[in-house]
C-alpha positions as CSV (number, residue, x, y, z in Angstrom):
1,M,0.0,0.0,0.0
2,A,1.1,3.6,-0.7
3,R,1.6,5.8,2.3
4,Y,0.8,9.5,2.6
5,H,1.5,12.1,5.3
6,F,-0.6,15.2,5.1
7,V,-0.6,18.3,7.4
8,T,-3.2,21.0,7.0
9,A,-2.9,24.2,9.2
10,L,-5.8,26.5,9.4
11,R,-6.4,29.8,11.1
12,I,-10.0,30.6,11.7
13,G,-11.5,33.8,13.0
14,A,-13.7,32.2,15.6
15,D,-13.1,31.2,19.2
16,R,-11.9,27.7,19.9
17,Q,-15.0,26.3,21.6
18,R,-17.1,27.3,18.6
19,V,-14.8,25.6,16.2
20,W,-14.5,22.5,18.4
21,D,-18.3,22.3,18.6
22,R,-18.5,22.1,14.8
23,I,-15.8,19.5,14.5
24,V,-17.4,17.1,16.9
25,E,-20.7,17.1,14.9
26,P,-19.6,15.1,11.8
27,L,-23.2,14.2,10.8
28,V,-23.6,17.9,10.0
29,W,-20.4,18.2,8.0
30,P,-22.0,17.4,4.6
31,S,-24.1,20.6,4.9
32,W,-20.9,22.8,4.8
33,W,-18.3,20.5,3.2
34,R,-19.2,20.1,-0.5
35,W,-17.0,17.0,-1.2
36,L,-18.5,15.0,1.7
37,R,-21.5,13.1,0.2
38,R,-22.6,11.2,3.3
39,V,-21.8,10.5,7.0
40,E,-23.3,7.5,8.7
41,L,-23.2,7.0,12.5
42,L,-22.1,3.4,13.3
43,D,-21.6,3.7,17.0
44,R,-22.2,6.6,19.4
45,G,-19.2,5.7,21.6
46,G,-18.9,6.5,25.2
47,Q,-17.6,9.4,27.4
48,Q,-16.5,12.4,25.3
49,R,-17.4,10.3,22.2
50,V,-14.4,8.0,22.6
51,G,-15.2,4.8,20.6
52,A,-17.7,6.6,18.3
53,R,-17.6,5.2,14.8
54,H,-18.7,6.9,11.5
55,R,-18.6,6.0,7.9
56,Y,-17.6,8.8,5.4
57,T,-18.3,8.8,1.7
58,F,-16.4,11.4,-0.3
59,G,-16.5,12.6,-3.9
60,T,-13.2,14.2,-5.0
61,A,-11.8,16.6,-7.5
62,L,-10.6,13.6,-9.5
63,P,-12.9,11.0,-11.1
64,Y,-13.0,8.6,-8.1
65,S,-14.7,8.4,-4.7
66,L,-13.6,7.2,-1.3
67,S,-15.3,5.5,1.6
68,F,-13.9,4.7,5.0
69,D,-14.8,4.2,8.6
70,T,-13.3,6.2,11.5
71,T,-13.1,5.4,15.2
72,I,-12.4,8.1,17.8
73,V,-9.6,6.9,20.1
74,R,-8.7,10.0,22.1
75,V,-10.4,13.3,23.0
76,V,-9.0,16.2,25.1
77,A,-11.8,18.8,24.7
78,P,-11.5,21.3,23.2
79,A,-8.0,20.8,22.1
80,V,-7.3,17.3,20.7
81,L,-9.2,14.6,18.8
82,E,-7.5,11.5,17.5
83,A,-9.1,8.8,15.3
84,T,-8.2,5.7,13.3
85,A,-9.5,5.0,9.8
86,T,-10.2,1.8,7.8
87,G,-11.6,1.2,4.4
88,D,-10.4,2.7,1.1
89,L,-8.0,4.6,3.3
90,D,-6.3,3.1,6.4
91,G,-4.5,5.2,8.9
92,S,-4.7,7.8,11.7
93,A,-5.9,11.4,12.0
94,L,-5.1,14.0,14.6
95,L,-6.8,17.3,15.1
96,Q,-5.3,19.9,17.4
97,L,-6.9,23.2,18.2
98,A,-5.1,26.2,19.9
99,E,-6.7,29.5,20.9
100,R,-4.9,32.7,20.1
101,A,-4.8,36.0,22.0
102,D,-6.8,37.7,19.3
103,G,-9.7,35.3,19.7
104,S,-9.0,33.3,16.6
105,T,-8.2,29.5,16.5
106,D,-5.3,27.6,15.0
107,V,-6.3,24.1,13.7
108,T,-3.7,21.6,12.7
109,Y,-5.0,18.4,11.0
110,T,-2.5,15.6,10.5
111,W,-3.6,12.7,8.3
112,L,-1.5,9.6,7.9
113,V,-3.1,7.1,5.4
114,E,-2.4,4.2,3.2
115,T,-4.5,3.6,0.1
116,T,-6.1,0.2,-0.1
117,K,-7.6,0.3,-3.6
118,R,-5.5,-1.8,-5.9
119,W,-5.5,0.7,-8.8
120,M,-4.4,3.6,-6.5
121,N,-1.5,1.6,-5.3
122,A,-0.5,0.5,-8.8
123,V,-0.4,4.1,-10.1
124,A,1.0,5.7,-6.9
125,P,4.6,6.0,-8.2
126,I,3.4,8.4,-10.9
127,A,0.1,9.7,-9.5
128,R,1.2,10.6,-6.0
129,P,1.4,14.4,-6.8
130,A,-2.1,14.3,-8.3
131,F,-3.4,12.5,-5.2
132,S,-1.7,15.1,-3.0
133,R,-3.2,18.0,-4.9
134,N,-6.6,16.4,-4.8
135,H,-6.3,16.1,-1.0
136,D,-5.3,19.8,-0.8
137,V,-8.5,20.8,-2.7
138,L,-10.7,18.8,-0.4
139,L,-9.0,20.2,2.7
140,R,-9.1,23.8,1.5
141,D,-12.9,23.4,1.2
142,F,-13.0,21.8,4.6
143,G,-11.3,25.0,6.0
144,V,-13.7,27.3,4.2
145,G,-16.7,25.3,5.3
146,L,-15.6,24.9,8.9
147,A,-14.9,28.7,9.2
148,R,-18.4,29.5,7.9
149,A,-20.0,26.9,10.1
150,S,-18.1,28.5,13.1
151,E,-19.4,32.0,12.0
152,G,-15.9,33.2,11.3
153,D,-13.5,33.8,8.5
154,L,-10.8,31.5,7.1
155,I,-7.8,33.7,7.8
156,A,-5.0,31.5,6.5
157,I,-4.3,28.0,5.3
158,D,-1.3,25.8,4.6
159,N,-1.4,22.4,3.1
160,T,1.8,20.3,3.3
161,T,2.5,16.8,1.9
162,V,5.4,15.3,3.9
163,A,7.8,13.4,1.7
164,P,8.7,9.9,2.7
165,S,12.4,10.9,2.9
166,V,11.7,13.5,5.7
167,H,12.4,12.5,9.3
168,G,9.2,11.8,11.1
169,F,7.3,10.7,8.0
170,Y,4.2,8.8,8.9
171,E,4.4,9.7,12.6
172,L,1.7,11.7,14.5
173,P,3.1,14.7,16.4
174,S,3.4,14.4,20.1
175,T,0.5,15.7,22.2
176,E,1.8,14.8,25.6
177,A,1.6,18.4,26.8
178,D,-1.8,19.1,25.3
179,G,-4.7,19.9,27.4
180,P,-7.8,22.1,27.5
181,G,-5.8,25.2,27.6
182,N,-2.5,24.4,25.8
183,A,-2.9,22.5,22.5
184,T,0.3,22.8,20.6
185,P,-0.3,22.6,16.8
186,R,2.8,23.5,14.8
187,P,1.5,25.2,11.6
188,G,3.8,25.7,8.6
189,E,4.3,29.0,7.0
190,W,0.9,30.6,6.7
191,R,-0.5,31.4,3.3
192,D,-3.0,34.2,2.9
193,V,-6.3,32.6,1.7
194,G,-6.6,35.3,-0.9
195,T,-3.7,33.8,-2.8
196,D,-4.1,30.1,-1.8
197,T,-4.6,27.8,-4.7
198,G,-5.3,24.7,-2.7
199,T,-2.1,23.1,-3.8
200,A,0.7,21.7,-1.7
201,T,3.7,23.9,-0.8
C-alpha cells in the first residue's frame, strides 16, 4: 500500500470552543463541506465520544470516490481529537486546536493514510502528486466550510504533503503536553487565503 502524510494548518476567525463544537458534529459536515457526500453513525461511543464510529463517503476533485470508517480513540476537549480509519484509506488522524490571544483559533490536522484500492497503489509512483493536490483541494474546502459553520473567516491555510524521505514521515506529532488550555499545533508557513490555490507547498 502507498503511504501519505498530510498536514493542514488553518487559522479561523472564531473562538476555539465554537470551532470545536462544529468539529465534533460530523453528521452535519455534509451541509458545509461540499465534497463530503454522506456520513453515517455506526456507534455513538462513550464518554467524550471515545469509541464513536462513523462512515464517510467522499466525492473528490478527480474521477474517483472514497469511503472509510473512523473510530475516535482519544479526546481532550476542546484541544485534541484523534481517530483511526479503515476502508479505502487506512490510517490515523489527529486534530489539534489552539486558541490565540486575538480570539482566533489555529487548527492543525495531521492525516496519515495508506491507500487500499489496488489501482491507486498501482499508479502511486506516478500519481502521488495528483493525489496530494486532490487532498489539498478537499481540505481547503474543509477549512472554508468549517470557518463559515463557526461563524468566522478562514484567515489562513497551509497544506503540506510530507515526503517519505523526511524525518518523522508517517508519525503523528506528540501531544503529551496538550490539554484544554494548551494544545500545541505546529503550523507551517501561513499562506493568505486570498492567494491560496489549494495546492501543496
